N, C-alpha and C positions, 0 to 999 in steps of 0.2 A: 762517250767521250773518257780516253786514255791520258789527255796533256793533262801537265802537271798546273796546276794552279799553286802560285807562290807568291812571296810578299810583295813582288814586282810586275804582277798582273797587271794590265791596264784593263781597267769595265767599260763595258757598254751594255747601259742600261736599256731593258726595254720594254719601256712604260706604257703598261694600259690596263684594261680588266674590263671583262677576266681575262686571262692568261691562258685560260686552256687551249685556245686553237693556236695562237703562236706558232706558226712557222721556220720565225729566221732564225732560232737558237739552234735548229737542228740542218741550216742550209753554214753559217758565218761558221762555227764551232769546228765542225769538220774539219774547213778551210785553214783554219788557225791552225789549227794540229800540223797542217798537210805543209804550209809553210812554215812550221815550227816559231808562229808569232808569237810569243808571251799575251794572247790578249783573249779575252769572252765575254760572250754578250749571255747577258741574266736576265730571267724573266723578273720584274718587280710588278707587282698589282697594285696597282694606286685607285681607288675610289673615287669617284670624280668630288665628291666633298674631302678627300682629304689629297688633292694636288696641290692647292695653295699653300699650304708647309711641308706637303714630300718632295716635291719636286726641288726647290732649291737648297733642301734640307740636302738631297742625293746629290749637288754637283755642288756642295761642301766635301764633300767624301775625297781625301787628299787622290788617289788613286784613278778616279773617275775621267774617263779620257771623252767620253762623249755619253749620246743616246739616241735612239728609234723611238718614235713617237707614235703611239696608235691609239685608237679608239679607247675613251670617248674624247682625249686632251689634247686631240690634233690642232684644234683653234684655239684656246684656252691659253695653252704652251706660248703662243706669240705674244701675249703682256708680258713675258719675263725674260724676252732676249735683249739682245743689245743689237743684234745684226741682222738682219732678213733678207731672202735674197728676193730676183721680181718676181720668180713663180712662186714664191711662198706668198710674197705680196699679190699674186693673182688670184693665186688657190685660195690666200684665207684661211691657211691651214700650213701644217710643216710635221713633218715625219720626222727629221735628223737635227740634232743638236752636237754641237762639237764646242769641246772649252779650249778657248788658246791657250796660248804662253801667258798671257796677263790675265787670264779668268775670264774674259770678255766668253759670251756665250755665241753662238755663229748658227740662224738656223736657214732648213734648206729644205723643199718639197722635191721628192724624189717619186712619187707612185707614177705619176706622168712620165718622167724621164723613162722611167723601166718599159711602161708602155711604148713610146715614142720609138726607143730601141727596139725592140722585139720587132716591132712594124719593119724598122730596116734591117736586121738579120732576116727577117721574110719577105725582102725584096721590093715592101711597099715605101716608097717614096713622099714621104710629107711634103715637102715643099712644094707647093702649088695644087696640092690635090685640096677635096674639099673630105669636110668630117662631122657627124653628127655624133655630138656627146649626148646621153638620155642619162638626166640624173645628174643635179647642180652639188650636189654633195660634198664631201669632203675629197674621193676618191674623183669624183666627176671633174669639179674643179679642177682639180691638181691634172688632170690629163688635158681637160681644153687648155691650162698654161702653158704646159708644153708642147701640146700643136702650136699653139700659136706661136712659140719660142721655134719650133723646125718649120717653121712661116707656110703651117697651110692658108689658102687662099679663100677657105669659104669656112666658115663654123659655124653651125645649127646647135642649138643648146633647146633643151625641156626638162620640165622639171613641174611635178605637180602643186610645188612650192614656188609660185608663180615670184614674189619678192625674191628669192634665192635665186635662183633663175636671171631676175634682171639686173640682180646687186653684180652676177659673175658678169653678164656682158658689160655692165660701165666696166670694171676693173680691168677686163678685156682692152676695153674699146681704149682706156687712159694710157694701157703702157702699148699698145700694138692699134694706131690709129687709122693703120691702112689697111687693117682685116676686117672683111665684109662677114658680119653677123646675124643671124636669123634665129627670131627669139621665138619662141614656144611651138616648134614644129617637132613632133615625133614620126614624119610620114619619109621612112629611107632612101624612096628613089631618089636618083642624081646625085646621093653622095659613095665616094669610094671609101669611106670609113664608115662604119660604124660601133660604136660605144656603148653595150648596158654597163652601166654606173649606176643599176639599181636593184635592188634583192629579185625584181620580179621575172619570172623566168628559170626560176632556181630549184624550185620542188615540179614537183608531177600536179600536173592540175594548176598551176599557179597560172595568169594570167600573162601572156606576154608583154614586154616595153613597148611594142612597136606591133605596127600589121605584117605581118610574114608575107600574107600574100604582096606584099610592094616590095619585099625585099631581093634584089636583082643578086644573081650567081657572081658579078664582076664584084658587087661589097665585100670588102675584108672586114669582119667582125671580130671585135673582141669581148672580151670579160672579164670582169675584176671578178667574180665572187673564188673565193679560195679553198674554202672547204670542201667542195669536189672539181675536178675537172671539165669534164662534161657533162654543163648542165642543161638541163629541155630544152632550154633556147636555142642552146650552141649545135644540140644535136638538130633541133627542126634548121637551125644556120645551114650546117653540113649538109641536108638533104634537099637545102636548096642549093645547093651547091660551090655556095661559100668557100673562101679560104677563114680560117681562123685563128683566136690568138686566145689560150686557157687563163681562165685570172694568176696559176702560181709560174705562169712563164713570164709573165710582170712582174713578180716578185723576184725571179731568179734573173733579170735582166737590169732589175734596178740596183739589186747589192753590188756591180762594179763600180756604179755610181756615188755610192756610199763608201765603197772602198777610198776612193778617190776623196773622197771629202775628208773621209776622219784621217787619211796620208798613210794608209796601209797598201802593201802590194798589191794591185790590182787583177783582176784575172779576167775570163770570158763566162757566159753564163752554163756553157756548156761543161768545163771544167768545175763550176759547184753543181750541176747536176751530179755529176759521178761522184762526185765527194759526199753529197747531200745524204742524209738519214731522214727524211719525209717520211712521215706518218700521218693518216688522214682518221 
């Protein structure tokens, strides 16, 4: 990175722990340099036990514009915000915070927006489609929330944590009463879209999150893991003839939405890919 940093630089804090796997600075900062925007995404490692004091302190900085929030703080941060989007409410988590002119903190969730924008760019129409989301944690909940907002007609949820899955189902039903929701199903048969929002299938020898024999070649398959592009799960899906979306696609696709949220000039995922300095 060669862009100048000076007293007028606006900071976007990338808050999480540990910071070693953070990819966002390698995408945002080359783009900011390219458009000559005096802003910088800075990784800030905050351990869970320090978040209560660190988060409010960070937002007292006079040059803080906002924050990217990642694990393990996406849920806890909600209690510090003045306004929360519907998507963040349904997801039960937040990954972006903006400080407005009055100092109010506005929260939103874009993990799911990245996934649905990726679907659209790959020719998959969410409206009226059926989708199965395996995993009801933070990212799975966010994707389910965005799929509901994109007007899927049927949404299947599965998680070994039954309470988390049921709570997500209740939040979805309260905001989208017309949505057909199926709980505790990980059978992909009959679904147009399948999302693996669990760590299963990430490593060789891992159990798969679904019965791959039940996966139709007509089903579009997405993964959320960003540590590698083609996980064993995705490789098996491709072998069955499925079109897929890798985890890092979700990251690139959500960044234009983040830029809009922060009030910066937005762009396309393709431009971001061309400029990014991603390494694994």
